[in-house]
Structure formats: structure tokens, C-alpha cells
FIKOL-994711 format. One record per residue: residue number from 1; y negated, z, x negated of N, C-alpha, C in turn. Coordinates in steps of 0.1 Angstrom, whole numbers. Layout:
<nulos>
- pos/n_v/n_w/n_u/ca_v/ca_w/ca_u/c_v/c_w/c_u
- NUM/Y/Z/X/Y/Z/X/Y/Z/X;
...
</nulos>
This chain:
<nulos>
- pos/n_v/n_w/n_u/ca_v/ca_w/ca_u/c_v/c_w/c_u
- 1/7/-288/-623/-7/-286/-622/-10/-283/-607;
- 2/-18/-273/-605/-22/-269/-591/-36/-274/-588;
- 3/-36/-280/-577/-49/-286/-572/-55/-277/-561;
- 4/-66/-272/-563/-73/-264/-553/-84/-272/-547;
- 5/-83/-274/-534/-94/-282/-528/-107/-274/-528;
- 6/-117/-281/-530/-130/-276/-530/-137/-280/-517;
- 7/-142/-270/-510/-150/-272/-498/-164/-272/-501;
- 8/-171/-282/-498/-185/-282/-500/-192/-278/-488;
- 9/-203/-271/-490/-211/-266/-479/-216/-277/-471;
- 10/-218/-288/-477/-224/-300/-470/-214/-305/-459;
- 11/-201/-302/-461/-191/-307/-452/-190/-298/-439;
- 12/-194/-286/-441/-193/-276/-429/-206/-277/-421;
- 13/-205/-282/-409/-217/-284/-401/-218/-275/-389;
- 14/-207/-267/-386/-208/-258/-374/-204/-265/-362;
- 15/-208/-258/-351/-204/-263/-337/-216/-272/-332;
- 16/-212/-282/-325/-222/-290/-319/-227/-284/-306;
- 17/-238/-288/-301/-244/-283/-289/-234/-285/-277;
- 18/-227/-296/-277/-218/-299/-266/-206/-290/-266;
- 19/-201/-286/-278/-190/-277/-279/-194/-263/-275;
- 20/-206/-259/-278/-211/-246/-274/-213/-245/-259;
- 21/-218/-255/-253/-220/-255/-238/-207/-255/-231;
- 22/-197/-262/-237/-183/-262/-231/-177/-249/-231;
- 23/-179/-242/-242/-173/-228/-244/-180/-218/-234;
- 24/-193/-219/-233/-200/-211/-224/-197/-214/-210;
- 25/-194/-226/-206/-190/-230/-193/-176/-224/-190;
- 26/-167/-225/-199/-154/-219/-197/-154/-204/-195;
- 27/-162/-197/-203/-164/-183/-202/-170/-179/-188;
- 28/-179/-187/-183/-185/-185/-170/-175/-186/-159;
- 29/-166/-197/-160/-156/-199/-150/-146/-187/-150;
- 30/-142/-183/-162/-133/-171/-163/-139/-159/-157;
- 31/-152/-156/-160/-159/-145/-154/-160/-146/-139;
- 32/-163/-158/-134/-164/-160/-119/-151/-157/-112;
- 33/-139/-160/-119/-126/-157/-113/-122/-143/-115;
- 34/-124/-137/-126/-119/-124/-130/-127/-112/-124;
- 35/-140/-113/-124/-148/-101/-120/-145/-97/-106;
- 36/-145/-106/-96/-142/-102/-82/-128/-95/-81;
- 37/-119/-99/-89/-106/-93/-88/-107/-78/-92;
- 38/-114/-75/-103/-116/-62/-107/-124/-54/-98;
- 39/-134/-60/-92/-143/-53/-83/-136/-49/-70;
- 40/-126/-57/-66/-119/-55/-53/-106/-47/-55;
- 41/-104/-40/-66/-92/-33/-69/-89/-23/-58;
- 42/-99/-16/-53/-97/-6/-43/-91/-12/-30;
- 43/-96/-23/-26/-90/-30/-14/-76/-34/-16;
- 44/-72/-38/-28/-58/-42/-30/-49/-29/-29;
- 45/-54/-18/-35/-46/-6/-35/-44/-1/-21;
- 46/-54/-1/-12/-53/3/2/-44/-6/9;
- 47/-45/-19/7/-37/-29/14/-22/-27/10;
- 48/-19/-25/-3/-6/-23/-7/0/-10/-2;
- 49/-8/0/-2/-3/13/4/0/12/19;
- 50/-9/5/26/-7/3/40/6/-4/43;
- 51/9/-15/36/21/-22/37/33/-14/34;
- 52/32/-6/23/43/3/20/46/13/30;
- 53/35/19/36/37/29/46/43/23/59;
- 54/39/11/62/44/4/74/59/1/72;
- 55/63/-3/60/77/-6/57/85/7/57;
- 56/80/18/53/87/30/53/89/36/67;
- 57/79/33/76/80/37/90/91/28/96;
- 58/91/15/93/102/6/98/116/11/93;
- 59/116/15/80/129/20/75/133/32/82;
- 60/124/42/85/127/54/92/133/51/106;
- 61/127/41/112/132/37/126/146/31/125;
- 62/148/22/115/161/16/114/172/26/109;
- 63/168/36/101/177/46/97/181/54/109;
- 64/172/57/118/175/65/130/185/57/139;
- 65/182/44/140/191/35/148/205/33/143;
- 66/206/32/130/219/30/124/227/42/123;
- 67/221/54/122/228/66/121/230/72/135;
- 68/223/68/145/224/73/158/217/86/160;
- 69/210/91/150/204/104/150/189/102/147;
- 70/181/111/152/167/110/150/162/113/136;
- 71/152/105/132/146/107/119/131/106/122;
- 72/123/111/112/109/111/114/102/109/101;
- 73/89/105/101/81/104/89/69/113/91;
- 74/68/123/82/58/133/83/46/129/75;
- 75/34/131/80/22/126/74/12/137/70;
- 76/7/137/58/-4/145/55/-16/136/50;
- 77/-27/142/46/-38/133/42/-35/126/29;
- 78/-26/132/21/-24/126/7/-10/122/5;
- 79/0/125/14/14/121/12/20/118/25;
- 80/33/113/24/41/112/36/56/113/31;
- 81/64/117/40/78/120/37/88/116/48;
- 82/99/111/45/109/107/55/118/120/56;
- 83/121/124/69/129/136/71/138/133/83;
- 84/148/142/84/156/142/97/148/147/108;
- 85/153/147/120/145/152/132/142/167/131;
- 86/151/174/123/148/188/122/139/191/110;
- 87/135/181/102/126/183/91/133/184/77;
- 88/146/182/77/153/181/64/149/168/56;
- 89/146/169/44/142/157/36/153/147/35;
- 90/149/134/35/157/123/33/153/115/21;
- 91/162/111/13/158/104/0/152/90/4;
- 92/141/87/-3/134/75/-1/142/64/-7;
- 93/143/52/-1/152/41/-6/148/36/-19;
- 94/135/36/-23/130/30/-35/131/40/-47;
- 95/128/53/-44/128/62/-55/140/71/-56;
- 96/149/71/-45/161/79/-45/157/94/-46;
- 97/145/97/-43/140/111/-43/136/115/-29;
- 98/138/128/-25/135/133/-12/121/139/-12;
- 99/114/138/-24/100/144/-25/91/135/-17;
- 100/80/142/-12/69/134/-5/64/123/-14;
- 101/60/112/-8/55/100/-15/40/102/-16;
- 102/34/103/-28/20/105/-30/12/92/-27;
- 103/1/93/-22/-8/82/-19/-19/82/-29;
- 104/-18/73/-39/-27/73/-51/-41/68/-46;
- 105/-51/77/-46/-65/74/-43/-66/68/-29;
- 106/-57/71/-20/-58/66/-6/-55/78/3;
- 107/-63/80/13/-62/91/22/-58/86/36;
- 108/-49/94/43/-45/91/56/-53/99/66;
- 109/-56/93/77/-64/100/88/-62/93/101;
- 110/-68/99/111/-69/92/124/-56/92/132;
- 111/-45/98/128/-33/97/135/-31/109/145;
- 112/-40/118/145/-38/130/153/-50/132/162;
- 113/-50/129/175/-38/124/183/-36/109/181;
- 114/-26/103/186/-16/109/195/-4/115/188;
- 115/-4/115/174/7/121/167/3/136/165;
- 116/5/144/175/0/158/175/6/167/165;
- 117/18/164/161/25/172/151/25/166/137;
- 118/16/157/135/15/150/122/28/143/117;
- 119/35/138/127/47/130/124/50/120/135;
- 120/57/110/132/62/101/143/78/101/141;
- 121/85/104/152/99/105/151/105/93/159;
- 122/117/89/155/124/79/162/138/84/166;
- 123/142/81/178/155/85/183/165/75/179;
- 124/178/77/183/188/67/179/187/53/185;
- 125/178/52/194/175/38/200/163/32/194;
- 126/156/39/185/144/34/178/131/37/186;
- 127/132/45/196/120/47/204/111/58/197;
- 128/98/56/195/90/66/188/86/78/197;
- 129/86/89/191/83/102/198/72/109/190;
- 130/64/116/197/53/125/191/58/139/189;
- 131/68/143/197/73/156/196/88/156/199;
- 132/96/159/189/111/158/190/116/170/199;
- 133/110/182/197/115/193/205/113/192/220;
- 134/102/186/224/100/185/239/104/171/244;
- 135/108/162/235/111/148/239/100/140/244;
- 136/88/143/239/76/135/243/75/122/235;
- 137/77/111/243/77/98/237/62/94/234;
- 138/60/85/225/47/80/222/42/72/234;
- 139/30/77/240/25/71/252/15/59/250;
- 140/9/59/238/0/48/235/1/45/220;
- 141/-5/34/216/-5/30/202/-9/42/193;
- 142/-2/44/182/-6/54/172/-12/46/161;
- 143/-24/49/158/-31/42/147/-33/51/135;
- 144/-27/48/124/-29/56/112/-39/48/103;
- 145/-49/55/99/-60/49/91/-58/53/76;
- 146/-58/43/68/-58/45/53/-71/41/47;
- 147/-77/50/39/-90/46/33/-90/51/18;
- 148/-97/43/11/-99/46/-4/-108/36/-10;
- 149/-116/40/-19/-125/31/-26/-134/24/-17;
- 150/-138/29/-6/-147/22/4/-140/12/12;
- 151/-127/11/12/-119/1/19/-110/9/29;
- 152/-108/2/41/-100/8/51/-90/-2/57;
- 153/-78/3/59/-67/-5/66/-60/4/76;
- 154/-54/-2/86/-47/6/96/-33/2/98;
- 155/-24/11/102/-11/9/105/-9/13/120;
- 156/-4/4/128/-3/6/143/11/7/147;
- 157/15/17/154/29/19/159/28/18/174;
- 158/36/9/180/36/6/194/45/16/201;
- 159/42/20/214/51/29/221/63/20/226;
- 160/73/27/231/85/21/236/93/14/225;
- 161/87/3/219/95/-4/209/94/1/195;
- 162/84/8/192/82/13/178/77/2/168;
- 163/73/-9/174/68/-20/165/57/-15/156;
- 164/58/-19/143/48/-14/133/41/-26/127;
- 165/28/-26/128/20/-38/122/9/-32/114;
- 166/4/-40/105/-8/-38/97/-17/-49/100;
- 167/-26/-47/110/-35/-58/115/-45/-62/104;
</nulos>
């Protein structure tokens, strides 16, 4: 014999006012936490790209120092690329590709001057140069500006030491 329980409408009473208020409060807290994160997505993208560029500049400097030969990082408004001092492409350590690194929805600017040839080069000692052909060392801080989505970050390269920071 199969017994099927019968649910009476009188037993179903719905949600209480306290339960509804608790659910609305939880949804409000979630919205308070989640919405600013989505609204600030552009700032996160610019910050991440600035840190990646700074790390790649540091990598280019260390590559030049370990190989004893000059390397440089070439900049355009939408890409950058690690090359030898003569301009031959070097494979990026993360992608293993020698192709330029695209900057997704981020633009580079403000680096010319002092980077008059749109690159910063490092010699075998890690000293930054603005022009490899003439041996012109970086004379002042080089500030590279990254912007996108209304947000801006900078990457600063110091002369003599080649120290790279994202202030």
C-alpha cells in the first residue's frame, strides 16, 4: 500500500516578515560589496597592466645584465615588445612568443621625452639608455603613463640604476 501525503493549503503559510527582511538585507549587503568591484574594473585593468609592464622592464634589465649584452623594451601606444639592442625580437618569458604584447583597453603615453626613440634600453650593467646608437644614458626619470577607462597609473624608470616603480 502506497501512502501519498496530502498537503493542505492551510499548512502552507509563506514567508514571515522577518524572513523577508533578512533576505532583503542579505541581498543589500551583497550588492554593496559586489557593485563597486564591477564599477572599478577599469582601474584594476590599468593597475594590472602597469605592474606587468614594470615587471617586463625589470626582466629586460636583468636579461641584459645576465647576458652581458644590451636589450631594450620598445613602446607604442597599444603594445610593447622586448628586443635585443639592435631591435631583434626576444621571446616573452610568459608567452614564449616574440610578438608584441597587446595592452587590452589600456594606452601608453607620456614617455617621449625622455625616451626619444620610444624605447628604453639597458646595457650589460643594467644602466638605462634612451639611445643605444649614440650611447645616451637616461638623464632623468622616465615616466610611462598608462590610461584606460578613466583611470591612470604610471611606471617610473630611474636613471643610473634603472629602478622601476609603480607609484
